[in-house]
N, C-alpha and C positions, 0 to 999 in steps of 0.2 A: 488558527485560521484554516479555512477550507476554500477550495477552488472548485467552481462549477463550470463545466464546459457544455454549452448548448449551441447548436447551429453554428459551430466553428468559432464562437465567441467565448472568451475566458473571463469569468467574473470572480472576484474575491468576495467571500462572505464570511460572517462570523459563525453562522450555522447554515448547513446545507440541507438537502433533502433528508427525509426521515424514513427511508426503507430499512428493513432489518440489517442489510449489509452495511449501511452507513453507521448504525448504532454499534455494530460489531467492530468496524474499523476504528471508531473513536475509542472504544473500550480497549482494544488491542494496543493502540497507540499510547494510551495512558499508562500501560504496563511495560513499555519498552525499558529494558534494564540499564541501558547506558545513556548518560546525559547527552552525548553528542548525537545520538539517534533521536532522542526525545525532542531536543530543541530544533532539529532540522526536519522533523517529520511534518508533512502536510497531507490532509485528507483531500483526495481528488474524487469528484463525482463527474465522470465523463458520460453525459447523457447521450451524446452522439454515438459513442462506442458501447454504451450500455454496461459500464462497470464502475465500481467504487473501489478505491485502493488507498494505500498509504505510500506517499512519494518521499524519497530520500535523495538528497544531493550527495553523490559519492565521488570517489577518486576517478571513476570512469565515466561520470556524467549521471544524469537522473535515472533512478531505478524506482519502479512502482511494484509494490506487492498488491496484487489484485485479490479482492475478497472472492471466495467461491460463489458461483452464481446459483447453485442449488445443492441440495443434500448429495453427498457422495463425491463432490468435486474437491480439488485441492487449491491451496493458495498458489498463485502463479507469480513468479518473480520475472519482471520484464525490464530490460535495459532500453531506455528511449534515447536514441542517438539521432543525429542529423540525417543519417541514411535510412532510418526507419527503426521500428521496434524489433527486439530480438529476445526470445525467451531464454533466460539464464537457468531456470529450473523451477521446481515446484516444492512446496512444503506440505507434507501430510499433517493432518491433525484437526480437521474441521470440528470434530466433536470434543476437542480439548478445551480447557479453560483458557480465557483470554491471556492470562499471565504466561501459560505454557507456550501459546502461539507466539507471543511477543518475544519470549526467550529464543524460540526456534528461528524467528526472523533475524534476531540479533546475531545468532551463531551462524546463520547462512551468510549474512553480509560479512561477518568477520572472517570466516573460512575462505571466502572468495576474494579476500583482501580489498573489499569495497569500502568498508568503514572500520 
């Protein structure tokens, strides 16, 4: 399932927009190494904020791993809380294979005791 946010409205869709970042997010999500991550992952296309990411429900609340916006940028991990968004860190490796990125995301969440 994918979530699309436009003009402040949230819609659930079986397939979302098709920019390169959306394809990359789907590919990375398919390679998540732990079943609890894979079953709880949702692709989010926030057209208002201009990002695509993979959203996880964690012990501390929802966390979104935002896809890089352009070459040379990193994956940004953001905690979404009632008080606002807070950056937890970033994951290097935009040029890595999707399987390696999925592993790094999994390890980041595990080391921070989020999942």
